[in-house]
C-alpha positions in Angstrom: 20.2 -13.5 5.8 18.2 -12.2 8.7 14.6 -12.7 9.2 12.8 -9.4 9.8 9.1 -10.3 9.3 6.6 -13.1 9.0 3.0 -13.4 8.5 0.4 -16.1 7.5 -0.9 -13.5 4.8 1.5 -13.9 2.0 0.2 -10.7 0.4 1.2 -8.7 3.5 4.7 -10.3 3.4 4.9 -9.2 -0.2 3.7 -5.6 0.6 6.6 -5.5 3.2 9.1 -6.9 0.6 8.1 -4.2 -1.8 8.5 -1.5 0.9 12.0 -2.6 1.7 13.1 -3.1 -1.9 11.8 0.4 -2.9 14.4 1.6 -0.4 17.2 -0.3 -1.8 17.2 -3.2 0.7 17.8 -6.6 -0.8 15.2 -9.4 0.4 14.2 -12.9 0.2 11.0 -14.5 1.0 11.1 -18.1 2.5 8.2 -20.4 2.2 6.7 -18.3 -0.6 4.9 -21.5 -1.9 4.4 -23.1 1.5 0.6 -22.9 1.1 0.6 -25.8 -1.4 1.7 -28.1 1.4 -0.4 -26.8 4.2 -1.9 -29.7 6.1 0.8 -32.0 5.0 3.3 -30.3 7.3 3.2 -28.4 10.5 1.8 -25.0 9.8 4.7 -23.3 11.5 6.9 -24.6 8.8 5.0 -22.9 5.9 4.6 -19.4 7.3 6.0 -16.8 4.8 9.1 -15.1 6.1 10.8 -12.1 5.0 14.6 -12.1 5.2 17.0 -9.1 4.5 20.1 -10.2 2.6 22.7 -7.8 4.1 23.2 -7.6 7.9 24.0 -3.8 7.5 20.4 -3.2 6.2 18.6 -4.8 9.2 18.1 -1.9 11.5 16.9 0.3 8.6 14.5 -2.5 7.4 13.0 -2.9 10.9 12.6 0.8 11.1 10.7 0.8 7.9 8.5 -2.1 8.8 7.6 -0.4 12.1 6.4 2.8 10.3 4.3 0.7 7.9 2.7 -1.8 10.2 -1.1 -1.4 10.7 -2.1 0.4 13.9 -5.1 -0.5 16.2 -8.2 1.6 15.2 -8.0 3.2 18.7 -6.4 6.2 17.1 -9.3 6.9 15.0 -9.8 7.8 11.3 -7.6 10.5 10.1 -7.4 13.1 7.3 -4.1 13.0 5.1 -2.6 16.4 5.5 -1.0 16.1 2.1 -4.0 15.3 -0.2 -7.1 15.6 2.2 -8.2 12.1 1.8 -10.0 10.4 4.6 -8.1 7.4 5.9 -9.2 4.7 8.4 -7.5 4.5 11.7 -6.0 1.2 11.3 -3.8 2.5 8.4 -0.5 4.3 9.1 -0.2 5.6 5.4 -2.4 7.4 3.1 -3.8 5.0 0.4 -3.7 7.8 -2.3 -0.4 9.6 -1.9 1.6 7.2 0.6 2.2 9.9 3.2 2.5 8.5 6.8 0.1 9.6 9.5 3.0 11.1 11.5 4.8 12.7 8.5 4.2 16.3 7.2 
């Protein structure tokens, strides 16, 4: 197993897991229930971590994660070219149809 992502926000780790698994990449989340011991052990020991099961999937997983990570709001809000919905600048994908900002 190879770690490809970690975040204190478990829901964000879960989103990334869903993204990878929807592309056929097997995953595992370590410290999924770590919040129950927060304060009892060092916080770095309970950070939810996303692992890819097969080494051959690591490069594709990292590529997918890079495409889906939130951007700084510097780029400004944008309109989805697929469905015409307004999307806040911090998001790289349309919330309605899932099209990426740079995809057409």
